[in-house]
NUFI-18288 format. One line per 2 residues: number of its first residue (from 1); their letters; for each residue x negated, y, z negated of C-alpha. Coordinates in Angstrom, 2 decimals. Example, Ala and Ser with C-alpha at 12.3 -4.5 7.8 and 13.67 -1.06 7.14 Angstrom:
<atoms>
1) AS) -12.30 -4.50 -7.80; -13.67 -1.06 -7.14 .
</atoms>
This chain:
<atoms>
1) MA) 47.02 -40.15 20.97; 45.72 -36.86 22.32 .
3) EA) 43.26 -36.52 19.45; 41.66 -39.94 20.04 .
5) RP) 39.14 -39.05 22.77; 37.68 -35.99 20.99 .
7) LR) 37.30 -38.06 17.84; 35.43 -40.77 19.75 .
9) VL) 32.92 -38.19 20.97; 32.53 -36.88 17.44 .
11) HA) 32.01 -40.47 16.29; 29.10 -40.75 18.75 .
13) AT) 27.52 -37.60 17.34; 27.88 -38.79 13.75 .
15) FL) 26.57 -42.25 14.72; 23.39 -40.68 16.09 .
17) SS) 23.11 -38.36 13.10; 23.10 -41.28 10.66 .
19) FD) 20.88 -43.34 12.99; 18.25 -40.61 13.07 .
21) RL) 18.52 -39.97 9.31; 17.85 -43.57 8.25 .
23) LV) 15.46 -44.43 11.09; 12.42 -43.57 9.01 .
25) AP) 13.22 -46.18 6.31; 11.70 -49.26 8.01 .
27) LL) 8.94 -47.20 9.66; 7.20 -45.63 6.65 .
29) LP) 4.42 -48.23 6.55; 3.92 -48.46 10.35 .
31) IA) 3.64 -44.66 10.61; 1.24 -44.55 7.67 .
33) RD) -0.98 -47.18 9.31; -0.90 -45.47 12.72 .
35) LD) -1.69 -42.00 11.34; -4.12 -43.30 8.70 .
37) AE) -2.11 -41.68 5.92; -0.79 -42.69 2.52 .
39) VA) 2.80 -43.95 2.27; 3.54 -41.17 -0.21 .
41) EV) 2.44 -38.60 2.39; 4.61 -40.16 5.09 .
43) AL) 7.55 -40.32 2.67; 7.45 -36.51 2.73 .
45) MA) 9.08 -36.85 6.17; 12.16 -38.37 4.59 .
47) TV) 12.33 -35.72 1.88; 11.98 -32.69 4.16 .
49) YL) 14.47 -34.20 6.60; 17.06 -34.43 3.83 .
51) VG) 16.21 -30.94 2.58; 16.78 -29.54 6.08 .
53) YG) 19.92 -31.65 6.41; 21.24 -30.36 3.12 .
55) LM) 20.36 -26.69 3.44; 21.73 -26.30 6.98 .
57) QV) 25.19 -27.70 6.15; 26.43 -24.31 4.97 .
59) VW) 24.68 -22.43 7.77; 26.33 -24.54 10.48 .
61) GL) 29.69 -24.16 8.74; 29.37 -20.38 8.85 .
63) VS) 28.15 -20.46 12.46; 31.14 -22.62 13.45 .
65) DR) 33.49 -19.95 12.11; 32.03 -17.58 14.68 .
67) LG) 31.22 -19.82 17.65; 33.84 -22.54 17.19 .
69) RV) 33.54 -26.09 15.89; 32.62 -27.76 19.20 .
71) RT) 30.28 -25.08 20.55; 28.35 -25.15 17.28 .
73) MR) 27.99 -28.92 17.40; 26.81 -28.80 21.02 .
75) LA) 24.13 -26.26 20.12; 23.00 -28.29 17.13 .
77) MV) 22.80 -31.53 19.11; 20.57 -29.89 21.74 .
79) VA) 18.19 -28.71 19.00; 18.30 -32.19 17.44 .
81) GV) 17.36 -33.78 20.78; 14.41 -31.43 21.29 .
83) AG) 13.22 -32.05 17.71; 13.51 -35.80 18.33 .
85) VA) 11.28 -35.55 21.38; 8.80 -33.50 19.34 .
87) TA) 8.85 -36.21 16.66; 8.02 -38.91 19.17 .
89) LS) 5.15 -36.85 20.60; 3.74 -35.54 17.29 .
91) PG) -0.08 -35.77 17.26; -0.41 -35.82 13.47 .
93) LA) 1.38 -35.86 10.14; 1.82 -32.08 9.82 .
95) AL) 3.53 -31.78 13.21; 5.62 -34.83 12.39 .
97) VV) 6.87 -33.33 9.13; 7.82 -30.06 10.84 .
99) AR) 9.63 -31.90 13.65; 11.59 -33.98 11.13 .
101) LV) 12.53 -30.86 9.16; 13.98 -29.28 12.31 .
103) AG) 15.73 -32.51 13.29; 17.32 -32.81 9.87 .
105) GA) 18.52 -29.24 9.98; 20.03 -29.74 13.45 .
107) YA) 21.75 -33.07 12.75; 23.29 -31.44 9.69 .
109) AA) 26.00 -30.01 11.93; 27.38 -33.39 13.00 .
111) VP) 29.17 -34.91 10.00; 30.64 -31.76 8.40 .
113) GA) 31.61 -30.51 11.85; 33.47 -33.75 12.53 .
115) IT) 35.11 -33.72 9.09; 36.28 -30.14 9.58 .
117) YI) 37.53 -30.97 13.07; 39.60 -33.80 11.59 .
119) GD) 40.85 -31.49 8.86; 41.84 -28.93 11.51 .
121) TV) 43.58 -31.35 13.86; 44.98 -34.24 11.77 .
123) PA) 47.81 -33.70 9.24; 46.88 -34.37 5.60 .
125) VR) 49.16 -37.42 5.34; 47.18 -39.16 8.12 .
127) RH) 43.73 -37.78 7.32; 42.26 -40.55 5.15 .
129) AP) 42.32 -43.10 8.00; 40.34 -41.02 10.56 .
131) LT) 37.91 -39.99 7.82; 37.35 -43.66 7.08 .
133) DL) 36.83 -44.29 10.82; 34.24 -41.53 10.78 .
135) MT) 32.51 -43.22 7.88; 32.51 -46.45 9.89 .
137) AT) 30.72 -44.73 12.78; 28.20 -43.33 10.30 .
139) AL) 27.68 -46.80 8.79; 27.12 -48.39 12.18 .
141) GM) 24.50 -45.74 12.87; 22.70 -46.60 9.64 .
143) AA) 22.84 -50.34 10.37; 21.51 -49.80 13.87 .
145) AT) 18.76 -47.50 12.59; 17.13 -50.01 10.27 .
147) LV) 17.54 -52.92 12.69; 16.75 -51.26 16.03 .
149) GA) 14.13 -48.96 14.52; 12.30 -51.88 12.92 .
151) LL) 12.42 -53.95 16.11; 11.18 -51.08 18.29 .
153) GD) 8.48 -50.31 15.73; 7.33 -53.94 15.78 .
155) LL) 7.58 -54.59 19.53; 6.65 -51.16 20.94 .
157) SW) 5.94 -48.18 18.72; 7.53 -46.02 16.06 .
159) RV) 7.33 -43.20 18.62; 9.68 -45.07 20.98 .
161) AF) 12.04 -45.64 18.04; 12.35 -41.87 17.49 .
163) GV) 12.61 -41.15 21.21; 15.73 -43.28 21.69 .
165) PA) 18.16 -41.17 19.59; 16.59 -38.00 21.00 .
167) VA) 17.62 -38.91 24.55; 21.02 -40.19 23.43 .
169) VL) 21.94 -37.05 21.49; 21.07 -34.83 24.45 .
171) AV) 23.55 -36.89 26.48; 26.20 -36.44 23.77 .
173) SL) 25.67 -32.69 23.85; 26.72 -32.75 27.51 .
175) VL) 29.82 -34.86 26.83; 30.87 -32.46 24.06 .
177) RG) 31.61 -29.90 26.78; 34.88 -31.74 27.41 .
179) VP) 36.05 -31.65 23.77; 38.61 -28.87 23.07 .
181) EP) 38.34 -26.53 20.10; 40.86 -27.24 17.29 .
183) SG) 44.26 -25.59 17.51; 47.59 -25.93 15.74 .
185) PD) 48.96 -25.29 12.26; 46.21 -27.21 10.42 .
187) AS) 43.33 -25.39 12.11; 41.39 -23.42 9.51 .
189) RP) 39.37 -21.24 11.89; 40.69 -17.67 11.95 .
191) AS) 41.70 -15.97 15.18; 39.00 -13.32 14.64 .
193) PP) 35.59 -14.64 13.59; 34.60 -13.21 10.18 .
195) GL) 31.50 -11.12 9.61; 28.57 -12.25 7.51 .
197) RV) 29.87 -10.35 4.50; 33.19 -12.18 4.70 .
199) QA) 31.41 -15.49 5.15; 29.20 -14.85 2.11 .
201) HR) 32.34 -13.97 0.16; 33.83 -17.33 1.12 .
203) VR) 30.81 -19.17 -0.22; 31.04 -17.20 -3.48 .
205) EV) 34.76 -17.88 -3.67; 34.18 -21.63 -3.35 .
207) LT) 31.34 -21.61 -5.88; 33.52 -19.77 -8.42 .
209) HR) 36.53 -22.04 -7.85; 36.30 -24.46 -10.79 .
211) RA) 37.80 -27.47 -9.08; 35.75 -26.96 -5.92 .
213) LL) 32.57 -26.52 -7.96; 33.33 -29.75 -9.79 .
215) VL) 33.63 -31.63 -6.49; 30.31 -30.16 -5.32 .
217) VL) 28.52 -31.20 -8.50; 29.90 -34.72 -8.19 .
219) AG) 28.80 -34.80 -4.54; 25.24 -33.98 -5.63 .
221) GE) 25.30 -36.84 -8.13; 26.73 -39.17 -5.50 .
223) GM) 23.92 -38.31 -3.09; 21.35 -39.02 -5.77 .
225) VL) 22.47 -42.47 -6.81; 24.07 -43.81 -3.62 .
227) LG) 21.70 -42.46 -0.95; 18.31 -41.63 -2.49 .
229) VI) 17.19 -45.22 -3.09; 18.12 -46.54 0.39 .
231) TY) 15.06 -45.01 2.05; 12.76 -47.23 0.02 .
233) LP) 14.49 -50.60 0.35; 12.60 -51.71 3.52 .
235) TV) 9.33 -50.44 2.03; 9.92 -52.49 -1.13 .
237) LQ) 10.31 -55.61 1.01; 7.31 -54.78 3.22 .
239) AG) 5.13 -54.25 0.15; 6.06 -57.77 -0.92 .
241) GT) 4.92 -59.23 2.40; 8.13 -59.09 4.46 .
243) GT) 7.58 -58.04 8.09; 8.90 -54.75 9.52 .
245) AA) 11.58 -56.40 11.67; 12.75 -58.68 8.86 .
247) SG) 12.94 -55.81 6.36; 14.95 -53.78 8.87 .
249) AA) 17.33 -56.68 9.44; 17.78 -57.20 5.70 .
251) TA) 18.66 -53.57 5.04; 20.87 -53.38 8.15 .
253) VY) 23.29 -55.38 6.02; 24.01 -52.07 4.28 .
255) GL) 25.56 -50.44 7.32; 27.41 -53.56 8.42 .
257) AI) 28.86 -54.01 4.93; 30.12 -50.42 4.96 .
259) VA) 32.09 -51.24 8.12; 33.74 -54.19 6.37 .
261) FA) 34.41 -52.29 3.15; 35.74 -49.29 5.09 .
263) RL) 38.48 -51.47 6.54; 39.42 -52.56 3.03 .
265) VK) 39.44 -48.97 1.76; 41.55 -47.92 4.74 .
267) AL) 44.13 -50.58 3.85; 44.10 -49.77 0.13 .
269) SA) 44.08 -45.97 0.30; 47.84 -45.67 0.80 .
271) RV) 48.69 -47.62 -2.37; 45.70 -47.31 -4.71 .
273) SP) 45.02 -44.06 -6.53; 41.88 -42.06 -5.66 .
275) AR) 40.64 -42.38 -9.24; 40.75 -46.18 -9.04 .
277) LI) 38.96 -46.18 -5.69; 36.21 -44.07 -7.23 .
279) AV) 36.00 -46.40 -10.23; 35.57 -49.45 -8.00 .
281) GG) 32.89 -47.71 -5.98; 31.06 -46.59 -9.11 .
283) AM) 31.08 -50.12 -10.52; 29.54 -51.43 -7.32 .
285) GL) 26.89 -48.72 -7.47; 25.99 -49.82 -10.99 .
287) GS) 25.77 -53.40 -9.77; 23.35 -52.43 -7.00 .
289) YG) 20.84 -50.98 -9.44; 21.27 -54.00 -11.68 .
291) AL) 20.48 -56.29 -8.74; 17.28 -54.39 -7.93 .
293) LV) 16.17 -54.42 -11.56; 16.54 -58.20 -11.61 .
295) DR) 14.97 -58.94 -8.20; 13.17 -56.73 -5.68 .
297) GL) 12.66 -59.56 -3.22; 14.91 -60.43 -0.30 .
299) PG) 17.92 -61.70 -2.35; 17.91 -58.66 -4.65 .
301) VV) 17.54 -56.11 -1.83; 20.29 -57.73 0.27 .
303) TA) 22.62 -57.87 -2.74; 21.87 -54.24 -3.60 .
305) SV) 22.45 -53.21 0.02; 25.89 -54.81 0.05 .
307) LL) 26.87 -53.29 -3.30; 25.59 -49.84 -2.28 .
309) AG) 27.69 -50.16 0.86; 30.78 -50.93 -1.20 .
311) AW) 30.04 -48.02 -3.52; 29.71 -45.69 -0.54 .
313) AF) 32.90 -46.93 1.12; 35.07 -46.70 -1.98 .
315) MH) 33.63 -43.65 -3.69; 32.40 -41.46 -0.86 .
317) ST) 35.43 -41.65 1.43; 37.62 -40.73 -1.55 .
319) MQ) 35.38 -37.84 -2.58; 35.19 -36.68 1.03 .
321) NW) 38.97 -36.61 1.31; 39.16 -34.67 -1.95 .
323) AT) 36.79 -32.07 -0.49; 39.16 -31.43 2.44 .
325) QV) 42.05 -30.82 0.02; 40.55 -28.85 -2.83 .
327) VP) 40.73 -25.38 -1.17; 42.58 -25.81 2.17 .
329) TL) 42.17 -22.17 3.19; 38.38 -22.49 2.90 .
331) RA) 38.10 -26.05 4.19; 35.10 -25.54 6.49 .
333) TV) 33.09 -23.82 3.76; 33.97 -26.45 1.14 .
335) VS) 33.12 -29.34 3.47; 29.79 -27.75 4.39 .
337) LF) 28.88 -27.14 0.76; 30.00 -30.68 -0.09 .
339) AS) 27.66 -32.17 2.50; 24.88 -29.81 1.40 .
341) AL) 25.19 -30.92 -2.21; 25.31 -34.58 -1.15 .
343) FL) 22.09 -34.50 0.85; 20.17 -32.15 -1.41 .
345) GS) 20.95 -34.62 -4.19; 19.67 -37.40 -1.94 .
347) AA) 16.51 -35.41 -1.13; 15.85 -34.83 -4.83 .
349) WT) 16.23 -38.52 -5.65; 14.07 -39.56 -2.69 .
351) AL) 11.34 -37.15 -3.82; 11.62 -38.47 -7.38 .
353) GV) 10.95 -41.99 -6.12; 7.71 -41.19 -4.26 .
355) PF) 5.25 -41.67 -7.17; 6.99 -44.87 -8.30 .
357) VA) 6.86 -46.34 -4.79; 3.22 -45.27 -4.41 .
359) RG) 2.14 -47.17 -7.53; 4.46 -50.11 -6.90 .
361) DL) 6.50 -49.78 -10.12; 10.17 -48.99 -9.43 .
363) VP) 11.59 -50.04 -12.81; 11.72 -46.53 -14.41 .
365) YL) 13.19 -45.12 -11.19; 15.88 -47.81 -11.08 .
367) LA) 16.73 -47.42 -14.77; 17.21 -43.69 -14.24 .
369) GL) 19.46 -44.48 -11.27; 21.51 -46.92 -13.35 .
371) LT) 22.09 -44.34 -16.07; 22.94 -41.59 -13.58 .
373) AL) 25.37 -43.88 -11.77; 27.10 -44.68 -15.07 .
375) VL) 27.59 -40.99 -15.89; 28.72 -40.16 -12.34 .
377) TA) 31.29 -42.97 -12.30; 32.77 -42.01 -15.67 .
379) VA) 33.02 -38.29 -14.90; 34.28 -38.68 -11.32 .
381) TW) 36.92 -41.27 -12.24; 38.24 -39.28 -15.20 .
383) TR) 38.34 -35.92 -13.43; 39.99 -37.33 -10.29 .
385) HR) 42.65 -38.93 -12.51; 43.24 -35.68 -14.39 .
387) LP) 43.19 -33.53 -11.24; 45.43 -35.35 -8.76 .
389) G) 45.74 -32.45 -6.31 .
</atoms>
């Protein structure tokens, strides 16, 4: 199909985006040791990265309305590559935090840009499958991040681990030159780029659209319970005596399981209602917190990783598809706000976990996650059933 090659390039960009985002997870302790800092201080890297990632979603969406989807992504990937090089060369913690903030803000263009590109080029009846493929590329990036990052951190240095995606994303920015801008009846970009006043009006219009606002709130909750805890899984294992490489391999199961579950979701999506898919994903999310409450050793973390992967595959792909449908005329803005809510929720939950990780007592944090996951599952399932459109 004519759309296949552009989508493969977008898959590469989203792969590297997720790789870079989760790369810090197995490297918190090695970085802390190398820079003679506390783990809680190094964990600030993960929080500011997600804050930048969340806040810039809307900005890149507005920029893409003016510059075009592909040109915007190329620009963002160049900035991401430069920030990655700065991360690898950072002399201290302050420079490292700033570099990660910039990297997070730049990589923020990848996933919503790819989602919008799919929404602009693939008819709605065929959209769930390529969105699931996109999620698979994202999952592979996360699996590779914890595994490759941990190995490079053990064998060479955490600096080399951050340098690898930096070089790769600069190469992708060059390949993106051959990807055409969206065109056709499903393309949501107007012929004349809107001014800032019009763009601000679009954001207000989405935020005052009740169904769209509901989806954004649910996305924030999803980011909290399904993404926030992942950053700390390798650290939990390392604190119990597991080596860096082994902890990375254990949590790499998360990304690999998403690939397997995504295939199942892709097969089921044509005959199972979105509400039921969300319910299954929510139940698996609840199970993941239950597993961690019972055991925070290797069996518990691996089990939680698999269940979190299933929750992400079932719930997130369904919510993501809903975001592309809720206000079709404002698709780019909705998708950007959706991603922003998702990762700001993740940043908030990651920040909430810092003091619990620092003192080695995750039980209150996990109980709060279990309760939040229960509320999210109930509300998302019910509202998606009542609002089928």
